[in-house]
FINUKE-438992 format. One record per residue (C-alpha): residue in one letter; x, y, z. Coordinates in steps of 0.2 Angstrom, whole numbers, plus 5000, padded with zeros to 4 digits. Layout:
# residues N
aXYZ/...
END
This chain:
# residues 73
x509150514980/x510750444973/x509750314963/x508750454955/x510350554951/x511150404943/x509650364933/x509550544927/x511450524922/x511050364912/x509650444903/x510550604899/x512050504892/x510850404880/x510550444862/x508850514857/x508150344851/x508750254866/x507950394877/x506350384867/x506250194869/x506650204888/x505250324890/x504050224880/x504450064890/x504350154906/x502650234902/x501950074896/x502449984912/x501650114922/x500050114913/x500049924914/x500249924933/x498950064935/x497649954925/x497949804936/x496449774948/x496949764966/x496849594974/x497049564993/x498449444996/x498149315009/x499249415021/x498149565019/x496549455022/x497349385038/x497749565043/x495949615041/x495349475051/x496449515065/x495949695064/x494149645065/x494449535080/x495349665089/x493949795086/x492649665092/x493749635108/x493949825111/x492049845109/x491749705122/x493049785134/x492149955132/x490449875135/x491149795151/x491849955157/x490250045154/x489349905165/x490649935179/x490350115178/x488450095179/x488649975194/x489750095203/x488550235201/
END
């Protein structure tokens, strides 16, 4: 919250042309970032593979539990 308050103080203290320039540059940066396609980083890809492996292991444990329940009945 302090950062936002400080940023607001800086903007309020600026002259009108500086405010307009700051607003324009900030808006342009936000638009540029919004237009970038999302690419998975290597860490994200590795995380997805780990997640998939954990899901498969969980499915195997679940099937084994079902088989044990069936055998007990």
